[in-house]
C-alpha positions as CSV (number, residue, x, y, z in Angstrom):
1,M,-11.0,49.6,63.1
2,A,-13.9,51.4,62.0
3,W,-13.9,54.9,61.1
4,T,-16.5,57.6,60.8
5,K,-16.7,60.4,57.7
6,E,-16.2,62.7,60.7
7,E,-13.2,60.9,61.5
8,L,-11.6,60.4,58.8
9,T,-12.1,64.5,57.7
10,K,-10.7,65.3,60.8
11,T,-7.3,63.3,59.7
12,G,-6.9,66.0,57.0
13,E,-6.4,69.0,59.0
14,I,-3.3,69.9,58.9
15,D,-0.3,68.8,61.2
16,H,0.7,72.1,63.0
17,E,4.3,71.4,62.5
18,L,3.9,70.9,59.0
19,K,2.2,73.8,58.7
20,E,4.4,76.3,60.7
21,F,7.5,74.2,58.1
22,L,5.5,75.0,54.7
23,E,4.8,78.6,56.0
24,K,8.7,79.4,56.6
25,A,9.8,77.3,53.7
26,N,7.6,79.1,50.8
27,L,8.5,76.0,48.7
28,P,7.9,76.8,44.5
29,K,4.5,75.3,43.5
30,P,5.3,71.5,41.6
31,D,4.8,71.8,38.4
32,F,3.4,68.4,37.0
33,S,3.0,68.8,33.5
34,D,5.9,66.4,32.8
35,V,6.8,62.9,33.9
36,Y,10.4,63.2,32.9
37,V,11.2,66.2,34.9
38,V,9.2,65.5,37.9
39,R,11.4,61.6,37.3
40,A,14.6,63.6,37.3
41,G,13.9,65.4,40.7
42,A,13.5,61.8,42.2
43,V,16.4,60.8,41.1
44,E,18.5,63.5,42.9
45,R,16.4,62.7,45.7
46,A,17.1,59.5,45.8
47,K,21.0,60.3,45.3
48,S,20.8,62.8,48.0
49,A,18.5,60.1,50.3
50,M,21.1,57.3,49.7
51,A,24.4,59.5,50.9
52,S,22.6,61.0,53.6
53,L,22.4,57.1,55.0
54,G,25.9,56.4,54.5
55,S,27.6,52.6,53.8
56,P,25.6,50.4,55.2
57,P,25.7,49.4,59.1
58,E,28.0,47.6,61.1
59,G,26.3,44.1,61.0
60,V,24.5,44.3,57.5
61,T,25.8,43.6,54.0
62,Q,24.3,45.0,51.0
63,K,24.5,43.9,47.6
64,E,23.5,44.6,44.3
65,I,21.4,41.0,42.3
66,T,20.0,40.2,39.7
67,I,16.3,39.1,39.0
68,P,15.3,36.9,36.0
69,L,11.9,37.9,34.6
70,R,9.4,35.9,32.6
71,D,9.9,37.7,29.4
72,G,13.9,37.0,29.2
73,S,15.4,40.5,30.7
74,T,16.2,41.2,34.0
75,N,15.3,44.0,36.7
76,R,17.8,45.0,39.7
77,G,17.4,44.0,43.3
78,V,19.4,45.2,46.4
79,L,19.9,42.6,49.2
80,V,20.3,43.7,52.8
81,A,21.0,40.9,54.9
82,P,22.7,40.4,58.5
83,S,26.3,39.5,58.3
84,A,25.8,36.6,60.5
85,P,21.8,35.1,60.7
86,P,20.2,35.0,64.1
87,A,19.3,31.5,65.8
88,G,16.2,29.8,64.3
89,G,16.7,31.8,60.5
90,S,16.7,35.1,59.2
91,P,12.8,36.0,58.1
92,L,12.7,36.9,54.1
93,V,11.4,40.5,53.5
94,V,10.6,41.5,50.1
95,L,9.8,45.5,49.6
96,F,8.7,47.6,46.5
97,H,9.1,51.1,46.1
98,G,6.7,54.4,45.6
99,G,6.8,56.5,42.3
100,G,3.6,56.5,40.9
101,F,4.5,53.2,38.7
102,C,6.8,55.9,36.8
103,M,9.5,56.5,38.9
104,G,12.0,55.1,41.7
105,A,14.2,52.7,42.4
106,P,15.2,49.8,45.0
107,E,17.0,52.5,47.0
108,G,14.2,53.5,47.9
109,E,13.5,51.3,50.4
110,I,16.7,50.6,51.8
111,Q,16.6,52.7,55.0
112,T,13.3,50.6,55.6
113,A,15.3,47.4,54.7
114,R,18.3,48.0,56.7
115,N,16.2,49.4,59.9
116,V,14.3,45.9,59.4
117,T,17.7,43.4,58.9
118,Q,19.2,45.3,62.0
119,A,15.7,44.9,64.2
120,F,15.1,41.2,63.5
121,G,18.2,39.9,61.4
122,A,15.7,39.9,58.3
123,T,17.2,39.1,54.8
124,C,15.4,42.3,52.6
125,L,15.3,42.1,48.9
126,S,14.4,45.3,47.6
127,A,13.3,44.7,44.4
128,A,12.8,46.9,41.1
129,Y,10.1,47.1,38.2
130,R,10.0,48.1,34.5
131,L,8.6,51.7,34.7
132,A,6.0,53.7,33.0
133,P,5.4,55.4,30.3
134,E,8.1,53.2,29.0
135,H,6.2,50.4,30.7
136,P,2.7,51.0,31.1
137,F,0.5,48.4,33.2
138,P,0.5,45.6,33.9
139,V,4.4,45.3,33.6
140,A,4.9,46.3,36.8
141,P,2.7,44.0,39.0
142,D,3.9,41.0,36.7
143,D,7.7,41.7,37.3
144,A,6.7,42.2,41.1
145,W,5.1,38.2,40.7
146,D,8.2,37.4,38.6
147,A,10.5,38.8,42.1
148,L,8.3,37.6,44.8
149,Q,8.2,34.2,43.4
150,W,12.3,34.4,42.2
151,A,12.9,35.3,46.0
152,A,10.7,32.5,47.0
153,A,12.1,29.8,45.2
154,N,16.2,31.2,46.5
155,A,15.2,32.2,49.3
156,E,18.2,29.9,51.1
157,T,20.9,31.0,48.5
158,L,20.1,34.4,49.7
159,G,20.9,33.3,53.2
160,A,16.9,33.7,54.3
161,N,15.0,31.0,55.8
162,P,10.9,32.1,55.2
163,K,10.0,29.8,57.4
164,A,10.9,32.1,60.4
165,G,8.8,34.7,58.3
166,F,7.8,35.8,55.3
167,V,6.5,39.3,54.6
168,V,6.0,41.3,50.9
169,G,5.6,45.3,51.6
170,G,5.8,48.5,49.9
171,T,5.2,51.9,49.8
172,S,2.7,53.9,47.9
173,A,2.7,52.3,44.4
174,G,4.5,49.6,45.9
175,G,1.8,49.0,47.9
176,N,-0.6,48.3,45.2
177,I,2.1,46.1,44.4
178,A,2.2,44.1,47.6
179,A,-1.7,44.2,48.0
180,S,-1.8,42.9,44.6
181,L,1.0,40.2,45.1
182,A,-0.7,39.2,48.9
183,L,-3.4,38.4,46.6
184,R,-1.6,36.5,43.6
185,A,0.0,34.7,45.5
186,R,-2.8,33.3,47.6
187,D,-4.5,32.4,44.3
188,N,-1.3,30.3,42.9
189,G,-0.5,28.8,46.1
190,L,3.0,30.6,46.7
191,S,5.5,28.1,48.1
192,P,6.3,29.0,50.9
193,P,3.6,31.0,51.5
194,L,3.6,34.6,52.8
195,T,3.2,35.0,56.5
196,G,2.7,39.5,56.4
197,Q,1.5,41.9,53.4
198,Y,3.1,45.4,54.6
199,L,1.1,48.3,53.4
200,A,2.4,51.8,53.4
201,I,0.1,54.4,52.0
202,P,-1.2,52.0,49.5
203,A,-3.2,53.1,46.0
204,V,-6.0,50.2,46.5
205,C,-9.0,51.3,44.8
206,G,-10.1,54.4,42.7
207,P,-13.3,56.4,43.5
208,P,-15.0,54.7,40.3
209,Y,-14.5,51.1,41.5
210,M,-15.1,52.1,45.3
211,P,-17.7,48.9,46.7
212,E,-21.2,50.7,47.2
213,K,-21.6,50.0,50.5
214,Y,-17.9,52.0,51.7
215,K,-18.6,54.8,49.0
216,D,-20.1,57.4,51.7
217,L,-16.4,57.0,53.4
218,Q,-14.7,57.9,50.5
219,T,-14.0,61.7,50.5
220,S,-10.3,62.0,50.7
221,Y,-9.5,62.9,47.1
222,Q,-12.1,66.0,47.3
223,Q,-10.3,66.4,50.6
224,N,-6.7,66.3,49.7
225,Y,-7.4,67.5,46.0
226,H,-4.4,70.1,46.5
227,A,-2.6,68.3,49.2
228,P,0.8,68.7,49.5
229,V,3.5,65.6,47.7
230,L,0.9,64.0,45.5
231,P,-2.1,66.5,44.7
232,Q,-5.1,65.7,42.0
233,A,-2.3,66.4,39.4
234,A,0.1,64.3,40.6
235,I,-2.5,61.2,40.5
236,D,-3.5,61.9,37.2
237,M,0.4,63.0,35.0
238,F,0.7,59.1,37.0
239,M,-1.8,57.4,35.5
240,E,-1.8,59.0,32.1
241,S,1.9,57.7,31.9
242,Y,0.8,54.3,33.7
243,K,-2.4,53.3,31.4
244,P,-4.0,50.9,34.0
245,D,-7.1,49.2,33.8
246,S,-8.6,49.8,36.7
247,A,-11.4,47.3,36.4
248,N,-8.5,44.8,36.9
249,W,-7.6,43.9,40.4
250,L,-4.1,43.6,39.9
251,H,-4.5,47.2,39.9
252,T,-7.7,47.5,42.2
253,P,-6.9,45.0,44.7
254,M,-10.2,45.9,46.5
255,I,-12.5,44.6,43.6
256,H,-11.2,41.1,43.8
257,P,-13.7,38.8,42.1
258,K,-12.1,35.5,45.0
259,G,-12.5,38.1,47.8
260,H,-10.0,38.5,50.6
261,A,-10.6,35.4,52.7
262,A,-7.2,33.5,53.7
263,L,-4.9,36.8,52.8
264,P,-1.7,36.5,55.8
265,P,-1.8,39.3,58.2
266,A,-1.5,43.6,57.2
267,Y,0.1,46.3,58.7
268,F,-0.6,49.6,57.1
269,Q,0.8,53.1,57.8
270,V,-1.4,55.7,56.4
271,C,-1.7,59.9,56.6
272,G,-4.1,61.6,56.9
273,M,-4.1,64.7,54.5
274,D,-3.6,62.3,51.6
275,P,-6.3,61.7,48.5
276,L,-5.8,57.6,49.0
277,R,-6.1,57.8,52.4
278,D,-9.7,56.6,52.8
279,E,-9.3,53.5,50.2
280,A,-6.3,52.3,52.3
281,V,-9.0,52.7,55.4
282,I,-11.7,51.0,53.8
283,Y,-9.3,48.4,52.3
284,E,-8.2,47.5,56.3
285,M,-12.3,47.4,57.0
286,K,-12.6,44.6,54.0
287,L,-9.7,42.0,55.5
288,Q,-11.4,42.4,59.5
289,E,-14.8,41.9,57.5
290,Q,-12.5,38.3,55.9
291,G,-11.5,37.9,59.3
292,I,-7.5,38.8,58.8
293,K,-5.9,40.4,61.1
294,T,-4.2,44.1,60.6
295,K,-2.5,46.3,62.3
296,F,-3.3,50.0,61.5
297,D,-1.1,53.5,62.1
298,M,-2.3,56.9,61.2
299,Y,-0.9,60.3,60.8
300,P,-3.2,62.7,60.8
301,G,-2.6,65.9,58.9
302,L,0.4,64.5,56.7
303,P,0.5,64.4,53.6
304,H,1.4,61.0,51.2
305,G,5.0,60.2,52.3
306,F,5.9,62.8,54.1
307,W,8.6,61.2,55.8
308,G,10.4,61.2,53.0
309,F,9.7,65.0,51.6
310,F,9.8,66.3,55.6
311,P,12.0,64.5,57.0
312,A,13.0,66.9,59.9
313,L,9.1,66.7,61.1
314,S,8.7,64.9,64.3
315,S,6.2,62.6,62.8
316,S,8.8,61.6,60.4
317,N,10.8,59.8,63.1
318,K,7.7,58.2,64.5
319,F,6.8,57.0,61.6
320,R,10.4,55.0,61.1
321,E,9.8,53.8,64.6
322,E,6.1,52.8,63.7
323,Q,7.2,51.1,60.8
324,V,9.9,48.7,62.8
325,A,7.3,48.0,65.6
326,G,4.8,47.0,62.6
327,L,6.9,44.9,60.7
328,G,7.6,42.9,64.1
329,W,4.0,42.5,64.5
330,L,4.0,40.9,61.1
331,L,7.1,38.9,62.1
332,G,6.2,38.1,65.6
333,K,9.6,39.3,66.8
334,E,10.3,42.1,69.2
335,P,12.8,44.7,67.5
336,S,16.3,44.8,68.9
337,W,16.1,49.0,69.2
338,E,19.5,49.3,70.4
339,K,20.7,48.9,66.8
340,I,18.6,50.7,64.9
341,S,18.9,54.1,63.6
342,T,15.0,55.4,62.7
343,M,16.0,59.3,62.4
344,A,14.0,59.7,58.6
345,V,15.9,61.1,55.5
346,T,14.9,62.0,52.4
347,T,13.5,59.7,50.1
348,A,12.2,59.6,46.4
349,V,8.6,58.3,47.5
């Protein structure tokens, strides 16, 4: 959809439920001076999330797998699959977690994977990528490309049938990776081809590289400079550790030199009180201009990754419900709602 600057600015006004929560909680001001300390906190949140989720639900299997990489090393993956694949085959969904390219693990996408498996009988691979600052750009997108190619080549072994649907997706940094993978898959003729891309709160183009025709729309960095969860201080910490080449489309998918035609349909989930808001909005517009089908859900007044940091908000459950519906749109399938728990839990996004 087309947005005006005024409409976008309105989405940055804090949600009433969140405002009440923050006033009562009186949370300490976060310190983004040390990426390792912040990473340690994310690890604890991830443990809490997995404890809240518990064992896989009935009809769902979950196991660790090993993904080979181009340099002879390996990454972890968590495979979530139906105990009995549906008639017509199990769609393949490959997910990448968030964490500013510096933290996070496959477990960050496990609630999504379980919900998608229950709703559609999909086989979901949540794949790791090596993290900065130990492994700066472009290690993360290259690891993810290895994982996506491996999943495509081994789909049958994993129990999936990509002819029933083949979606790549991710959250935050994982959304950045997913957007670049959709372009890479198109350029390299990935077989079987992707049929959808899921982009949740993705980073796709910082202000210095925003195409001139859209620059006037990108005000979310200024408006949300001190926003909860992902203020500018956090972005600076992550980017100083990750050291991306922002002139490279692998980090800035908006500026791919061959454009954005012939990409699979895209589903976006975007937060109003997020510095990354406007680049996601503009990326959807750019895809639409190239004839790509899109679906878009906006969460006004809510910060980056709110469903993982503030799961008690009613909007967090709404996010999970719409996530399932949006992935169903990508897969061309109606969800089996009676099988799914869309109650949000804490994550390390």
